[in-house]
N, C-alpha and C positions, 0 to 999 in steps of 0.2 A: 769713498769706497763703501761706506755703510749704506748709502742710498741705493747702490747697485744690487744689494742683497734683498731688498724688499720689492716684491712685485705681486700682483693679484693673480689668483688662479681661479678660473671658471670651473664649475662643476659641483657635484654634491659630496664628493669625497675629498679628503685632505691628502695631498701628495707630499711626499718627502722632498724637501727642497735640496737641490744640489748647489750648495753655496759656492763651491770652487768652480763650477762650470759657469756661474753667473759673473765671476770676476774676470776682468780682462787679463790676458796673458802677460806675464812679466818679460821684460827683455833680459836676456842672459848677458852677463858680463863675461867677456872672453877669457880673462886670465884667472878667474875665480873658480875654485873647486868647491863643490858642496861639502860642508862640514859633516862628518859622521855624527850621528846622535849617540850620546852616551846613555846607556841604560843603567839604572841603579842596580847594584848587586842584590841578589836575593839573600836574605839572612839564612845562614846555615842552621840546621836543626841541631841544637845542643841539648842533650837530656838534662844537663845540670842547670841550665838557665831556662826561664820561662819566656818564650817569644810568642808574640801574637802574630799569627798568620791569617791570611784571608779565609782559609778553610775553617780555622778554629772560630773566628768571628762569625762566619756564616752559620756554623753549627750552633754557637751560643744564641744567635738570633732565632734560629729554627727552634731551639729548645725553649726559648722565651715565648715564642709564638704558641708552642704546644701548651705551655703552662697557662698563657693568657686565654687560649681557646678553652682549656679545661675549666678555668675560673669562670669564664663567660657561660659555658654550658651548665656548670653547677648553679650559677646564679639564675639562669633561665629555668632550670628544674625547680629551684626553690620558689621562684616567683609563680610558676604554674601551680605548685602545690598550695601556696597561699591562696591563690585565686579559687582553686577547687574547694578548699576548706571554707572559704567565705561563701561560696555558692551553697554548700551544704548547710551552713549556719543560717543563711537567709531562708532556705527552704524549711528548716526546723522552726524558725521564728514564725513564718507564715502558717505553718501547721498548728503552732501553739495559739496563734490568734484565732484561727478557725475553731479550735477546741474551746477556747475561752468564750467565744460567741455562742457556741452550742450550750455550754454550761449556763450562761446568762439566760438564754431562752428557756432552758429547763427550769431554772429557779423562778423566772417570771411566771411560768405556767403553774408551778407549785404555789407561788404567792397568790395568784388569782383564785386558785382552788381553795386555799385556806381562807381568803377573804369572803368567798361565797359561803363557805361552811360557817364562819363566824356570824355572817349576816343571818343565816337560817337560825342559829342558836339564839341570837339576840331577839329576833322576831318571836321565837317560841317563848322566851322569858318574858317579853312584853305582854304576850297574851295570857300568861299565867298570873300576872299581878292583878289583883282586884283592889282598886283604889278605895272603894267604900269600906271594905273590910279593914284596910289599913287605918282609915279615919276613925272607925268605931273603936278599934283597939287603942289608938292613940288618945282619944278623948275619954273613953269610958274606963279603960283599965289603967292607963298611965297618967291620967289627969292633965293632959296637955290641952291648950287652947290656942285658937288662931291669934296672931298678933294684931294689935289695934293700930290704927294710923298713928304715925309718929314714933312707933317702937322699932321700925325697920330702919337700919342704917346702911346707906349706900356709899361705896368708895371705889375709886378707880385703881386698877392694877396695871403694872407695866407688861406682864407676860400673861397670855391667855391659858397656858398649860396648867399651872398649879400655883399655889400661894404658900410661901413659907412665912409663918407668923413669928416675928421676933419680939413684938410688944403687943399690948392690948389694942383692940380696934377703937378708933376715936369715937367720941360721943356724937350724937346727931346734932345738927345745927338748927 
């Protein structure tokens, strides 16, 4: 009997199957009367007892759906607010980066100008120094003399910037 219910339907839409029409007709037994179906009694509404009826269950489901929809809506609003805040934060960060780049460019311009100015002062100082006059003052007034060969001591240092002397310079070899 289960095989009679399954059959293929041509077409692009699904049609509702009529299972009872597909079954073969049953033979009626002459002396048998159909039994009446017994319906269950509906519970009576008693205000003192709580009874669950189909309408109250449907109402509770509808109320739950409303609460669930409200929760989902609130969640979506919160998510949208977070996304908008993140967009504004990203825009602020990009503006800060551009501002920082502009400040760096201005500082580089100032540094180059200061280096040019220092070079001009240095060349002016170099032209003001007269080496012959310094030699005359050192030898005649202060009694200084040039060093003789063997008096000059050379030693290596690890850093080219400056030397911190913790002990006396070693003697020449």
